[in-house]
C-alpha positions as a Markdown table, in Angstrom:
| # | Residue | x | y | z |
|---|---|---|---|---|
| 1 | Met | -0.1 | 0.1 | 0.0 |
| 2 | Tyr | 3.0 | 2.7 | 0.9 |
| 3 | Lys | 4.9 | 0.8 | -2.3 |
| 4 | Lys | 4.3 | 2.6 | -5.9 |
| 5 | Asn | 5.4 | -0.5 | -8.4 |
| 6 | Glu | 6.0 | -0.2 | -12.0 |
| 7 | Val | 7.9 | -1.7 | -15.1 |
| 8 | Arg | 10.2 | 0.7 | -16.9 |
| 9 | Tyr | 11.8 | -0.3 | -20.1 |
| 10 | Glu | 14.9 | 0.5 | -21.5 |
| 11 | Pro | 16.2 | 0.3 | -24.6 |
| 12 | Leu | 19.0 | -2.8 | -24.9 |
| 13 | Gly | 21.8 | -0.9 | -26.2 |
| 14 | Val | 22.7 | -2.9 | -29.6 |
| 15 | Val | 20.5 | -5.3 | -30.8 |
| 16 | Ala | 20.7 | -6.9 | -34.5 |
| 17 | Ala | 18.8 | -8.1 | -37.3 |
| 18 | Cys | 19.4 | -11.0 | -40.1 |
| 19 | Val | 16.9 | -10.8 | -42.5 |
| 20 | Ser | 15.5 | -12.9 | -45.5 |
| 21 | Trp | 15.8 | -11.5 | -48.8 |
| 22 | Asn | 11.6 | -12.1 | -50.1 |
| 23 | Tyr | 11.1 | -8.2 | -49.0 |
| 24 | Pro | 14.4 | -6.1 | -49.3 |
| 25 | Phe | 13.4 | -3.1 | -48.5 |
| 26 | His | 10.3 | -3.4 | -46.0 |
| 27 | Asn | 12.6 | -6.9 | -44.2 |
| 28 | Leu | 14.6 | -3.9 | -43.1 |
| 29 | Leu | 12.9 | -0.4 | -43.2 |
| 30 | Gly | 10.9 | -2.9 | -39.7 |
| 31 | Pro | 14.1 | -3.6 | -37.7 |
| 32 | Ile | 15.8 | -0.4 | -38.2 |
| 33 | Ile | 12.5 | 1.3 | -36.7 |
| 34 | Ser | 11.9 | -1.0 | -33.5 |
| 35 | Ser | 15.2 | -0.8 | -32.6 |
| 36 | Leu | 14.9 | 3.3 | -33.0 |
| 37 | Phe | 12.1 | 3.4 | -31.7 |
| 38 | Thr | 13.0 | 1.8 | -28.3 |
| 39 | Gly | 16.0 | 3.5 | -28.0 |
| 40 | Asn | 18.4 | 1.0 | -29.8 |
| 41 | Ala | 21.5 | 0.8 | -31.9 |
| 42 | Ile | 21.0 | -1.8 | -34.9 |
| 43 | Val | 23.2 | -4.1 | -36.9 |
| 44 | Leu | 22.0 | -5.3 | -40.4 |
| 45 | Lys | 22.8 | -8.4 | -42.0 |
| 46 | Ser | 20.8 | -8.6 | -45.1 |
| 47 | Ser | 20.6 | -11.6 | -46.9 |
| 48 | Glu | 23.6 | -11.8 | -50.0 |
| 49 | Arg | 21.0 | -12.0 | -52.4 |
| 50 | Thr | 20.3 | -8.7 | -52.1 |
| 51 | Ala | 23.7 | -7.1 | -51.0 |
| 52 | Trp | 22.9 | -4.1 | -53.2 |
| 53 | Ser | 19.7 | -3.3 | -52.9 |
| 54 | Ser | 19.9 | -3.7 | -49.4 |
| 55 | Asn | 22.8 | -1.0 | -48.6 |
| 56 | Tyr | 20.5 | 1.3 | -51.0 |
| 57 | Phe | 18.1 | 0.7 | -48.3 |
| 58 | Ile | 20.2 | 1.6 | -45.3 |
| 59 | Ser | 21.0 | 4.9 | -46.8 |
| 60 | Ile | 18.1 | 6.4 | -47.3 |
| 61 | Ala | 17.3 | 5.5 | -43.7 |
| 62 | Lys | 21.0 | 6.9 | -42.7 |
| 63 | Ser | 20.2 | 10.2 | -44.3 |
| 64 | Ala | 16.9 | 9.7 | -42.7 |
| 65 | Leu | 18.8 | 9.6 | -39.1 |
| 66 | Glu | 21.3 | 12.7 | -40.3 |
| 67 | Ala | 17.9 | 14.9 | -41.5 |
| 68 | Cys | 16.7 | 14.4 | -38.5 |
| 69 | Gly | 19.4 | 15.4 | -36.1 |
| 70 | His | 20.8 | 12.0 | -34.8 |
| 71 | Ser | 23.9 | 9.8 | -35.7 |
| 72 | Pro | 24.2 | 7.8 | -38.9 |
| 73 | His | 26.1 | 5.7 | -37.1 |
| 74 | Leu | 23.0 | 3.9 | -35.3 |
| 75 | Val | 22.3 | 2.0 | -38.5 |
| 76 | Gln | 24.6 | -0.3 | -39.0 |
| 77 | Ser | 24.5 | -3.1 | -42.1 |
| 78 | Val | 27.0 | -6.2 | -42.9 |
| 79 | Thr | 26.7 | -7.9 | -46.0 |
| 80 | Cys | 29.0 | -11.1 | -45.9 |
| 81 | Trp | 28.3 | -15.4 | -46.2 |
| 82 | Pro | 26.1 | -17.5 | -44.3 |
| 83 | Arg | 29.4 | -19.4 | -43.3 |
| 84 | Thr | 30.8 | -15.9 | -42.1 |
| 85 | Ala | 27.7 | -14.4 | -40.7 |
| 86 | Ser | 28.1 | -16.6 | -37.3 |
| 87 | His | 30.7 | -13.8 | -36.3 |
| 88 | Leu | 27.6 | -11.6 | -36.4 |
| 89 | Thr | 25.1 | -13.4 | -34.7 |
| 90 | Ser | 28.0 | -14.5 | -31.4 |
| 91 | His | 28.9 | -11.7 | -30.5 |
| 92 | Pro | 29.4 | -10.2 | -26.9 |
| 93 | Lys | 28.3 | -6.9 | -27.7 |
| 94 | Leu | 25.1 | -8.0 | -29.2 |
| 95 | Ser | 22.1 | -7.6 | -27.0 |
| 96 | His | 19.3 | -9.4 | -29.0 |
| 97 | Ile | 19.5 | -10.8 | -32.6 |
| 98 | Thr | 15.8 | -10.8 | -34.5 |
| 99 | Phe | 16.0 | -13.7 | -37.1 |
| 100 | Ile | 13.7 | -13.8 | -40.7 |
| 101 | Gly | 14.5 | -17.2 | -42.8 |
| 102 | Ser | 14.5 | -20.3 | -43.1 |
| 103 | Arg | 14.7 | -24.2 | -40.3 |
| 104 | Pro | 18.1 | -25.0 | -40.9 |
| 105 | Val | 20.1 | -21.7 | -41.0 |
| 106 | Ala | 17.7 | -20.9 | -37.9 |
| 107 | His | 19.3 | -24.2 | -35.3 |
| 108 | Val | 22.9 | -22.6 | -36.7 |
| 109 | Val | 22.1 | -18.9 | -35.5 |
| 110 | Ala | 20.1 | -19.9 | -31.9 |
| 111 | Ser | 23.4 | -22.5 | -31.7 |
| 112 | Ser | 25.9 | -19.3 | -32.2 |
| 113 | Ala | 24.1 | -16.7 | -30.9 |
| 114 | Ala | 23.3 | -18.9 | -27.6 |
| 115 | Lys | 27.5 | -19.7 | -26.8 |
| 116 | Val | 27.2 | -15.4 | -25.5 |
| 117 | Leu | 23.1 | -16.2 | -24.3 |
| 118 | Thr | 22.0 | -13.4 | -26.5 |
| 119 | Pro | 18.2 | -13.4 | -27.0 |
| 120 | Leu | 16.5 | -14.4 | -30.2 |
| 121 | Thr | 13.0 | -13.5 | -32.1 |
| 122 | Leu | 13.0 | -16.2 | -34.6 |
| 123 | Glu | 10.6 | -16.3 | -38.0 |
| 124 | Leu | 11.0 | -19.4 | -39.3 |
| 125 | Gly | 8.1 | -19.0 | -42.4 |
| 126 | Gly | 4.9 | -20.9 | -42.6 |
| 127 | Lys | 2.6 | -23.6 | -44.0 |
| 128 | Asp | -0.5 | -20.7 | -43.7 |
| 129 | Pro | -3.6 | -23.0 | -44.1 |
| 130 | Ala | -6.8 | -20.7 | -45.3 |
| 131 | Ile | -10.4 | -22.8 | -43.8 |
| 132 | Ile | -13.1 | -22.8 | -45.9 |
| 133 | Leu | -16.3 | -23.4 | -44.1 |
| 134 | Asp | -20.0 | -24.7 | -46.1 |
| 135 | Asp | -22.1 | -21.9 | -44.7 |
| 136 | Ala | -18.8 | -18.9 | -46.6 |
| 137 | Arg | -20.1 | -16.2 | -48.1 |
| 138 | Asn | -19.0 | -14.7 | -51.4 |
| 139 | Leu | -16.9 | -16.9 | -53.1 |
| 140 | Pro | -16.2 | -15.6 | -55.6 |
| 141 | Ala | -15.1 | -12.8 | -53.4 |
| 142 | Ile | -13.2 | -15.3 | -51.4 |
| 143 | Ala | -11.4 | -17.0 | -54.6 |
| 144 | Ser | -9.5 | -13.0 | -55.3 |
| 145 | Ile | -8.2 | -12.7 | -51.8 |
| 146 | Leu | -7.1 | -16.4 | -52.2 |
| 147 | Met | -5.3 | -15.4 | -55.2 |
| 148 | Arg | -4.1 | -13.1 | -53.7 |
| 149 | Gly | -2.9 | -15.2 | -50.3 |
| 150 | Ile | -1.4 | -17.5 | -53.2 |
| 151 | Phe | 0.2 | -15.9 | -56.4 |
| 152 | Gln | 1.3 | -12.4 | -54.1 |
| 153 | Ser | 5.5 | -11.6 | -55.3 |
| 154 | Ser | 5.2 | -15.4 | -56.4 |
| 155 | Gly | 4.8 | -17.1 | -53.8 |
| 156 | Gln | 7.4 | -15.7 | -51.8 |
| 157 | Asn | 6.2 | -15.1 | -48.7 |
| 158 | Cys | 6.1 | -15.9 | -45.3 |
| 159 | Ile | 2.6 | -15.6 | -44.1 |
| 160 | Gly | 1.7 | -16.8 | -48.4 |
| 161 | Ile | -1.6 | -18.6 | -48.3 |
| 162 | Glu | 0.4 | -22.1 | -48.8 |
| 163 | Arg | -3.4 | -24.7 | -48.1 |
| 164 | Ile | -6.9 | -24.2 | -49.0 |
| 165 | Ile | -9.0 | -26.1 | -46.8 |
| 166 | Ala | -12.1 | -26.6 | -48.0 |
| 167 | Thr | -15.1 | -28.6 | -46.7 |
| 168 | Pro | -17.6 | -30.4 | -48.1 |
| 169 | Lys | -20.2 | -28.1 | -50.3 |
| 170 | Val | -18.0 | -25.1 | -51.0 |
| 171 | Tyr | -15.0 | -26.8 | -52.6 |
| 172 | Pro | -16.6 | -27.8 | -55.6 |
| 173 | Gln | -18.0 | -23.8 | -55.9 |
| 174 | Leu | -13.6 | -22.9 | -55.0 |
| 175 | Leu | -12.4 | -25.2 | -57.5 |
| 176 | Ala | -14.9 | -24.5 | -59.9 |
| 177 | Leu | -13.8 | -20.5 | -59.4 |
| 178 | Leu | -9.8 | -21.2 | -58.8 |
| 179 | Glu | -8.9 | -23.3 | -61.8 |
| 180 | Pro | -9.6 | -20.3 | -65.1 |
| 181 | Arg | -8.3 | -17.9 | -62.9 |
| 182 | Ile | -4.7 | -20.0 | -61.9 |
| 183 | Arg | -4.7 | -20.2 | -66.0 |
| 184 | Ala | -5.0 | -17.3 | -67.1 |
| 185 | Leu | -2.0 | -16.0 | -65.4 |
| 186 | Arg | 0.2 | -14.3 | -66.8 |
| 187 | Ile | 4.2 | -14.3 | -66.8 |
| 188 | Gly | 6.4 | -11.6 | -66.8 |
| 189 | Ser | 9.0 | -8.4 | -65.8 |
| 190 | Ala | 7.2 | -5.4 | -65.1 |
| 191 | Leu | 11.0 | -4.4 | -65.5 |
| 192 | Asp | 12.0 | -5.8 | -68.6 |
| 193 | Asp | 8.0 | -5.1 | -70.5 |
| 194 | Thr | 7.2 | -1.1 | -71.0 |
| 195 | Gly | 4.5 | -0.7 | -73.1 |
| 196 | Ala | 1.7 | -2.8 | -73.6 |
| 197 | Asp | 3.4 | -5.4 | -72.5 |
| 198 | Ala | 3.8 | -4.1 | -69.2 |
| 199 | Asp | 0.5 | -4.3 | -68.3 |
| 200 | Glu | 0.4 | -7.9 | -69.6 |
| 201 | Met | 2.0 | -10.2 | -66.9 |
| 202 | Asp | 0.4 | -10.8 | -63.6 |
| 203 | Met | 3.3 | -13.2 | -61.4 |
| 204 | Gly | 6.5 | -12.4 | -62.2 |
| 205 | Ala | 9.9 | -14.1 | -61.5 |
| 206 | Cys | 11.4 | -16.3 | -58.3 |
| 207 | Ile | 14.2 | -14.8 | -56.7 |
| 208 | Ser | 16.1 | -18.4 | -57.8 |
| 209 | Asp | 15.7 | -21.5 | -59.6 |
| 210 | Asp | 17.2 | -23.3 | -57.4 |
| 211 | Gly | 14.6 | -25.0 | -55.5 |
| 212 | Phe | 12.7 | -26.3 | -58.7 |
| 213 | Pro | 14.0 | -29.3 | -58.9 |
| 214 | His | 13.0 | -30.4 | -54.8 |
| 215 | Leu | 9.6 | -28.7 | -55.7 |
| 216 | Glu | 8.2 | -30.6 | -59.2 |
| 217 | Ser | 9.6 | -33.4 | -57.8 |
| 218 | Leu | 6.9 | -32.5 | -55.3 |
| 219 | Ile | 3.5 | -32.0 | -57.6 |
| 220 | Ala | 4.8 | -35.9 | -58.7 |
| 221 | Ala | 4.7 | -37.0 | -55.9 |
| 222 | Ala | 1.5 | -35.7 | -54.9 |
| 223 | Val | -0.1 | -37.0 | -58.8 |
| 224 | Lys | 1.3 | -40.1 | -57.3 |
| 225 | Glu | -0.4 | -40.9 | -54.5 |
| 226 | Gly | -3.8 | -39.7 | -56.0 |
| 227 | Ala | -3.7 | -35.4 | -56.3 |
| 228 | Arg | -4.5 | -34.2 | -59.5 |
| 229 | Leu | -2.3 | -31.5 | -61.6 |
| 230 | Leu | -4.8 | -28.8 | -62.7 |
| 231 | Cys | -2.2 | -26.7 | -64.2 |
| 232 | Gly | 0.6 | -25.4 | -64.2 |
| 233 | Gly | 3.4 | -27.7 | -61.8 |
| 234 | Arg | 6.5 | -27.1 | -63.8 |
| 235 | Arg | 9.2 | -24.6 | -64.9 |
| 236 | His | 8.1 | -21.6 | -67.2 |
| 237 | Val | 10.1 | -21.1 | -69.4 |
| 238 | His | 9.4 | -17.0 | -71.6 |
| 239 | Pro | 9.1 | -16.4 | -75.0 |
| 240 | Lys | 11.0 | -13.2 | -74.2 |
| 241 | His | 13.4 | -14.3 | -70.9 |
| 242 | Pro | 14.5 | -17.4 | -70.9 |
| 243 | Val | 16.8 | -17.5 | -68.8 |
| 244 | Gly | 14.4 | -16.0 | -65.9 |
| 245 | His | 13.2 | -18.2 | -63.0 |
| 246 | Tyr | 9.8 | -18.7 | -63.4 |
| 247 | Phe | 7.0 | -21.2 | -61.6 |
| 248 | Ala | 4.6 | -21.6 | -64.0 |
| 249 | Pro | 1.7 | -20.9 | -61.5 |
| 250 | Thr | 0.3 | -23.8 | -60.4 |
| 251 | Leu | -3.0 | -25.1 | -59.2 |
| 252 | Leu | -2.4 | -28.7 | -57.3 |
| 253 | Val | -5.6 | -30.1 | -55.9 |
| 254 | Asp | -7.2 | -33.2 | -53.7 |
| 255 | Val | -4.1 | -33.6 | -51.7 |
| 256 | Thr | -3.9 | -34.8 | -48.4 |
| 257 | Ser | -1.7 | -33.6 | -45.6 |
| 258 | Glu | 0.2 | -37.6 | -46.1 |
| 259 | Met | 1.5 | -36.2 | -48.7 |
| 260 | Ala | 5.1 | -34.0 | -48.1 |
| 261 | Ile | 4.0 | -31.2 | -50.6 |
| 262 | Ala | 0.9 | -30.6 | -48.0 |
| 263 | Gln | 3.7 | -30.6 | -45.3 |
| 264 | Gln | 7.1 | -29.0 | -46.6 |
| 265 | Glu | 6.9 | -24.8 | -47.3 |
| 266 | Leu | 6.9 | -24.2 | -51.1 |
| 267 | Phe | 7.6 | -20.5 | -51.4 |
| 268 | Ala | 6.2 | -20.9 | -54.6 |
| 269 | Pro | 3.5 | -20.0 | -57.3 |
| 270 | Val | 1.2 | -23.2 | -56.7 |
| 271 | Ala | -2.1 | -23.5 | -55.4 |
| 272 | Val | -3.0 | -26.7 | -52.9 |
| 273 | Leu | -6.4 | -27.9 | -52.7 |
| 274 | Met | -7.1 | -29.9 | -49.9 |
| 275 | Arg | -10.8 | -31.5 | -48.9 |
| 276 | Ala | -12.0 | -31.8 | -45.1 |
| 277 | Ala | -15.3 | -33.7 | -43.8 |
| 278 | Asp | -16.2 | -30.4 | -41.3 |
| 279 | Val | -14.9 | -28.4 | -39.0 |
| 280 | Arg | -13.4 | -29.7 | -36.3 |
| 281 | Asp | -11.5 | -32.3 | -39.3 |
| 282 | Ala | -10.4 | -28.4 | -41.1 |
| 283 | Ile | -8.5 | -27.9 | -37.7 |
| 284 | Arg | -7.2 | -31.2 | -37.7 |
| 285 | Ile | -5.8 | -31.0 | -40.8 |
| 286 | Ala | -4.6 | -27.3 | -40.5 |
| 287 | Asn | -2.3 | -27.8 | -37.5 |
| 288 | Thr | -0.7 | -31.2 | -38.8 |
| 289 | Thr | 2.1 | -29.6 | -40.5 |
| 290 | Pro | 5.0 | -28.9 | -38.2 |
| 291 | Tyr | 4.8 | -24.6 | -38.8 |
| 292 | Ala | 2.4 | -22.7 | -37.1 |
| 293 | Leu | 2.5 | -19.1 | -38.7 |
| 294 | Gly | -0.2 | -17.9 | -39.6 |
| 295 | Ala | -3.5 | -18.7 | -41.2 |
| 296 | Ser | -7.1 | -17.6 | -42.2 |
| 297 | Val | -10.7 | -19.0 | -41.9 |
| 298 | Phe | -13.7 | -18.0 | -44.0 |
| 299 | Gly | -17.4 | -18.5 | -42.4 |
| 300 | Ser | -20.5 | -17.1 | -41.8 |
| 301 | Glu | -21.6 | -18.5 | -38.5 |
| 302 | Pro | -19.9 | -17.0 | -35.0 |
| 303 | Tyr | -19.8 | -20.0 | -33.9 |
| 304 | Tyr | -17.9 | -22.8 | -36.3 |
| 305 | Val | -15.5 | -19.2 | -36.5 |
| 306 | Ser | -14.6 | -18.6 | -33.3 |
| 307 | Gln | -13.6 | -22.5 | -32.9 |
| 308 | Val | -12.0 | -22.7 | -35.2 |
| 309 | Val | -9.9 | -19.4 | -35.0 |
| 310 | Ala | -9.6 | -21.1 | -31.6 |
| 311 | Gly | -8.6 | -24.8 | -32.2 |
| 312 | Leu | -5.8 | -23.3 | -34.5 |
| 313 | Ala | -2.0 | -23.8 | -32.9 |
| 314 | Val | -0.6 | -20.8 | -34.8 |
| 315 | Gly | 0.6 | -17.3 | -34.1 |
| 316 | Met | -1.9 | -15.1 | -36.3 |
| 317 | Val | -4.8 | -15.7 | -37.4 |
| 318 | Ser | -7.2 | -13.6 | -39.6 |
| 319 | Val | -10.7 | -14.2 | -39.5 |
| 320 | Asn | -12.9 | -14.3 | -43.3 |
| 321 | Asp | -9.3 | -12.1 | -44.6 |
| 322 | Phe | -5.8 | -12.9 | -45.4 |
| 323 | Ala | -3.2 | -12.0 | -43.2 |
| 324 | Ala | -4.9 | -8.3 | -41.9 |
| 325 | Tyr | -2.9 | -8.9 | -38.6 |
| 326 | Tyr | 0.2 | -7.3 | -40.7 |
| 327 | Ala | -1.5 | -4.6 | -41.9 |
| 328 | Val | -3.1 | -3.1 | -38.9 |
| 329 | Gln | 0.6 | -4.0 | -36.9 |
| 330 | Leu | -0.6 | -6.4 | -34.7 |
| 331 | Pro | 2.8 | -9.2 | -32.6 |
| 332 | Phe | 3.9 | -11.2 | -35.3 |
| 333 | Gly | 5.4 | -14.4 | -35.5 |
| 334 | Gly | 4.3 | -17.8 | -35.1 |
| 335 | Val | 5.1 | -21.1 | -32.5 |
| 336 | Lys | 6.0 | -24.4 | -33.6 |
| 337 | Gly | 8.4 | -25.0 | -36.3 |
| 338 | Ser | 8.2 | -21.8 | -36.8 |
| 339 | Gly | 10.2 | -19.9 | -34.4 |
| 340 | Tyr | 9.3 | -18.2 | -31.2 |
| 341 | Gly | 9.2 | -14.6 | -29.9 |
| 342 | Arg | 7.3 | -11.2 | -31.3 |
| 343 | Phe | 8.2 | -8.1 | -33.8 |
| 344 | Ala | 5.4 | -5.4 | -34.6 |
| 345 | Gly | 3.4 | -4.2 | -32.4 |
| 346 | Glu | 3.3 | -3.2 | -28.4 |
| 347 | Glu | 5.2 | -7.0 | -27.6 |
| 348 | Gly | 7.6 | -6.3 | -31.0 |
| 349 | Leu | 8.6 | -3.2 | -29.6 |
| 350 | Arg | 9.6 | -4.1 | -25.6 |
| 351 | Ser | 11.1 | -7.6 | -26.9 |
| 352 | Leu | 13.8 | -4.8 | -27.9 |
| 353 | Cys | 14.1 | -3.7 | -23.7 |
| 354 | Asn | 14.8 | -4.3 | -20.7 |
| 355 | Ala | 12.1 | -4.6 | -18.4 |
| 356 | Lys | 12.7 | -3.5 | -15.3 |
| 357 | Ser | 10.8 | -3.8 | -12.7 |
| 358 | Val | 11.3 | -1.2 | -9.7 |
| 359 | Cys | 9.2 | -0.5 | -7.0 |
| 360 | Glu | 9.3 | 2.1 | -4.2 |
| 361 | Asp | 8.3 | 4.0 | -1.0 |
| 362 | Arg | 4.8 | 6.3 | -2.0 |
| 363 | Thr | 6.0 | 9.3 | 0.3 |
| 364 | Ala | 9.4 | 9.6 | 2.9 |
| 365 | Leu | 7.4 | 9.6 | 5.4 |
| 366 | Val | 6.3 | 6.2 | 5.4 |
| 367 | Gly | 9.2 | 3.0 | 4.6 |
| 368 | Thr | 10.0 | 0.1 | 5.2 |
| 369 | Lys | 10.7 | -1.5 | 9.0 |
| 370 | Ile | 11.7 | -4.5 | 10.3 |
| 371 | Pro | 9.8 | -5.9 | 13.5 |
| 372 | Arg | 12.2 | -6.0 | 16.7 |
| 373 | Arg | 11.7 | -9.8 | 17.1 |
| 374 | Leu | 12.9 | -10.6 | 13.2 |
| 375 | Asp | 14.9 | -7.5 | 12.9 |
| 376 | Tyr | 19.0 | -9.4 | 12.6 |
| 377 | Pro | 20.2 | -11.3 | 15.1 |
| 378 | Ile | 17.3 | -13.4 | 16.3 |
| 379 | Ser | 16.4 | -13.6 | 20.1 |
| 380 | Gly | 13.3 | -14.9 | 21.6 |
| 381 | Gly | 13.2 | -18.5 | 21.5 |
| 382 | Ser | 10.6 | -19.6 | 18.9 |
| 383 | Lys | 8.8 | -16.0 | 19.0 |
| 384 | Pro | 9.9 | -14.5 | 15.5 |
| 385 | Trp | 8.6 | -18.3 | 14.4 |
| 386 | Glu | 5.3 | -18.2 | 16.0 |
| 387 | Met | 5.3 | -14.7 | 13.9 |
| 388 | Cys | 6.2 | -15.6 | 10.7 |
| 389 | Lys | 3.2 | -18.6 | 11.0 |
| 390 | Gly | 1.0 | -15.4 | 11.5 |
| 391 | Ile | 2.2 | -13.8 | 8.8 |
| 392 | Val | 1.6 | -16.8 | 6.6 |
| 393 | Glu | -1.9 | -18.1 | 8.1 |
| 394 | Leu | -3.5 | -14.5 | 8.7 |
| 395 | Gly | -3.0 | -14.0 | 4.6 |
| 396 | Tyr | -3.6 | -18.1 | 3.5 |
| 397 | Arg | -5.9 | -19.2 | 5.8 |
| 398 | Asp | -9.5 | -20.1 | 4.6 |
| 399 | Gly | -12.8 | -19.2 | 6.9 |
| 400 | Trp | -13.4 | -16.0 | 9.5 |
| 401 | Arg | -12.6 | -17.6 | 12.8 |
| 402 | Ala | -9.0 | -19.3 | 11.4 |
| 403 | Lys | -7.7 | -15.9 | 10.0 |
| 404 | Ile | -8.4 | -14.3 | 13.9 |
| 405 | Asp | -6.5 | -17.4 | 15.1 |
| 406 | Ala | -3.6 | -15.8 | 12.9 |
| 407 | Leu | -4.0 | -12.9 | 14.3 |
| 408 | Arg | -4.2 | -13.9 | 18.3 |
| 409 | Arg | -0.2 | -15.8 | 17.0 |
| 410 | Leu | 0.5 | -12.2 | 15.8 |
| 411 | Leu | 0.0 | -10.1 | 18.1 |
| 412 | Arg | 0.7 | -12.6 | 21.1 |
| 413 | Asn | 3.7 | -13.1 | 19.2 |
| 414 | Ser | 5.1 | -9.4 | 18.2 |
């Protein structure tokens, strides 16, 4: 009562962020803003695949700091190959590391950071499901959202929709809506094409073709196990850009959770359609993967929608939308194989702070005084012990008679 208590969120000092290539401007700017707004300096390590653009974007941040009267040295960048990144992630002067990338690399980063006990926030991608319930309304609008969630950035999106899980009534309707739209997608390059050609494309290239053979093998294995490939499924050789890293927009249906393609993150322009028997089965299918980042659920009946939201073992859920939680800057992150910790939102900012608990007197007129019986060196035989028993029993015993007895014990031995 005579104390006031608070938690003070204080800067950690110098933090670091190792970020992925898929959104090179955004993935750099987010950690920069978070670190500066919490009073920290930051060292950024971008992907070697986006080294040039990352250095350019960081120069923008430095110039902004300088223009506002702050030191540009608050933001630093490191460009290196993965094999030398451990010099950064194991550095004892770093107070926190945010890592955005793959699970295998996360194990290396976590092992490196553990050498000096540096805390981590890990975002390791996902296998995000979009669950479409039988009572979902306006399926054409939902199909448009699904198309955006799957094919945006050529599928290279950590919270992209990797699995569409539909209940029996809407399954054939969704299939009928999605197939012609996916077949109609146009591939090209907005950077190279000019004039009318620039308006004749919906999807660009992937960052690399390194994963294409594995992706093609996953699709072929799924077909062998009973899935149906309705379009795409292989590398696309563009007539104007024959060496471009293009993968054909793909629709794979009748996929089951036992298939490898339903378990592994694809990071590619592939729509995977899965059938669920009912709401409970849809939740079960959604939770079968090692990943647990984000999810979407579409439905009109609040009871069933709430059942899905509660049953999903993920870090984020959008209801009747795709990734809306990110647009409003809610805490971002997942559980299970998708990592731990959060960035964005209040929780993300607080992860870059030392939460210092402070308890102090409300006024100088009242302060703590050790009771005579408990003051060291203790004397009085058993009275100090009986006094302590009275204090504990007064606080924790049930019933007013027991509390009166405890008060008597306290007063008798004080």
